C-alpha positions as CSV (number, residue, x, y, z in Angstrom):
1,X,-12.4,6.1,-7.8
2,X,-9.5,8.2,-6.6
3,X,-9.0,11.6,-8.2
4,X,-5.8,12.8,-10.0
5,X,-3.9,16.0,-9.4
6,X,-0.9,17.6,-11.0
7,X,2.1,18.2,-8.7
8,X,5.6,19.2,-9.7
9,X,4.8,18.4,-13.3
10,X,3.6,14.8,-12.6
11,X,0.1,13.4,-12.5
12,X,-0.5,11.9,-9.1
13,X,-3.3,9.7,-7.9
14,X,-4.8,10.9,-4.6
15,X,-5.4,7.8,-2.4
16,X,-6.6,9.1,1.0
17,X,-6.1,11.8,3.6
18,X,-3.2,11.3,6.0
19,X,-5.6,11.3,8.9
20,X,-7.4,8.2,7.5
21,X,-4.4,5.9,8.1
22,X,-3.4,4.6,11.6
23,X,-0.3,2.5,12.3
24,X,-2.4,-0.6,13.0
25,X,-5.1,-0.1,10.4
26,X,-4.2,0.2,6.7
27,X,-6.6,1.8,4.2
28,X,-7.8,0.0,1.1
29,X,-8.2,2.2,-2.0
30,X,-10.0,0.9,-5.1
31,X,-8.1,2.4,-8.0
32,X,-8.4,2.1,-11.8
33,X,-7.4,-1.5,-12.6
34,X,-5.7,-2.1,-9.2
35,X,-6.5,-1.8,-5.5
36,X,-3.9,-0.2,-3.1
37,X,-3.2,-0.7,0.6
38,X,-1.9,2.5,2.4
39,X,0.1,1.9,5.6
40,X,1.5,4.2,8.2
41,X,4.5,3.4,10.4
42,X,6.4,5.7,12.7
43,X,5.1,8.8,11.0
44,X,5.8,7.7,7.4
45,X,3.4,6.3,4.8
46,X,3.8,3.3,2.5
47,X,1.7,2.1,-0.4
48,X,1.5,-1.5,-1.8
49,X,-0.7,-3.4,-4.1
50,X,-3.6,-4.6,-1.9
51,X,-3.9,-8.1,-3.4
52,X,-1.6,-10.6,-1.8
53,X,0.8,-12.2,-4.4
54,X,0.0,-15.7,-3.1
55,X,-3.8,-15.7,-3.0
56,X,-7.0,-13.7,-3.0
57,X,-6.3,-11.9,0.4
58,X,-6.7,-8.1,0.8
59,X,-3.7,-6.9,2.7
60,X,-5.6,-3.8,3.9
61,X,-7.7,-6.3,5.9
62,X,-4.6,-8.0,7.3
63,X,-3.0,-7.9,10.7
64,X,-0.3,-5.3,11.1
65,X,2.6,-5.6,13.5
66,X,5.5,-3.2,13.1
67,X,6.3,-2.9,9.4
68,X,4.8,-6.3,8.5
69,X,1.3,-7.2,7.3
70,X,-0.1,-10.7,7.6
71,X,-2.4,-11.7,4.8
72,X,-5.8,-12.7,6.2
73,X,-6.3,-15.5,3.6
74,X,-3.3,-17.7,4.4
75,X,-1.2,-15.9,7.1
76,X,1.8,-15.2,4.9
77,X,3.6,-12.0,5.7
78,X,5.2,-9.0,3.8
79,X,7.3,-6.1,4.8
80,X,5.1,-3.3,3.5
81,X,8.1,-0.9,3.4
82,X,10.1,-3.0,0.9
83,X,7.3,-5.2,-0.4
84,X,9.4,-8.3,0.2
85,X,7.8,-11.5,1.6
86,X,8.8,-12.3,5.2
87,X,6.9,-15.5,5.9
88,X,5.7,-18.5,3.9
89,X,3.8,-19.2,1.9
90,X,4.4,-15.8,0.3
91,X,7.4,-15.8,-2.0
92,X,6.7,-13.1,-4.6
93,X,7.3,-9.4,-3.7
94,X,4.5,-6.9,-3.7
95,X,4.4,-4.0,-6.1
96,X,5.1,-0.8,-4.1
97,X,4.8,2.9,-4.8
98,X,6.6,5.9,-3.2
99,X,3.9,8.0,-1.3
100,X,4.0,11.7,-1.9
101,X,2.0,13.8,0.7
102,X,0.4,16.8,-1.0
103,X,-1.9,19.2,1.1
104,X,-2.6,16.5,3.6
105,X,-3.3,13.8,1.0
106,X,-1.4,10.6,0.4
107,X,-0.7,10.4,-3.3
108,X,1.3,8.2,-5.7
109,X,2.6,8.3,-9.2
110,X,0.6,5.3,-10.5
111,X,3.1,4.8,-13.3
112,X,6.0,4.3,-11.0
113,X,7.6,0.8,-11.4
114,X,8.9,-0.6,-8.1
115,X,8.8,-4.1,-6.7
116,X,6.6,-7.1,-7.7
């Protein structure tokens, strides 16, 4: 279970170390009530819900090319930067969070409401 920290007056959830995430290999983080997928692309980090909106696939286990991730369950694709579906059968956006890097850790505000 990820730990929480306080930063700039907000309670953040620590997902992983920045060094844990490669451009081609997202990291799955089991959080309280939801699993997250943490992506890296061209030096920036991105966080989405791990569960595909179309079926039971884990996006952290998907194939990454550029800023797209392909669900391993049915091969639908999402842009992990925007959370928008880019290939059928996916048609519902992913929930996304704004990553905040604190002391070498990728964190999010779990209460942030963006996407899906």
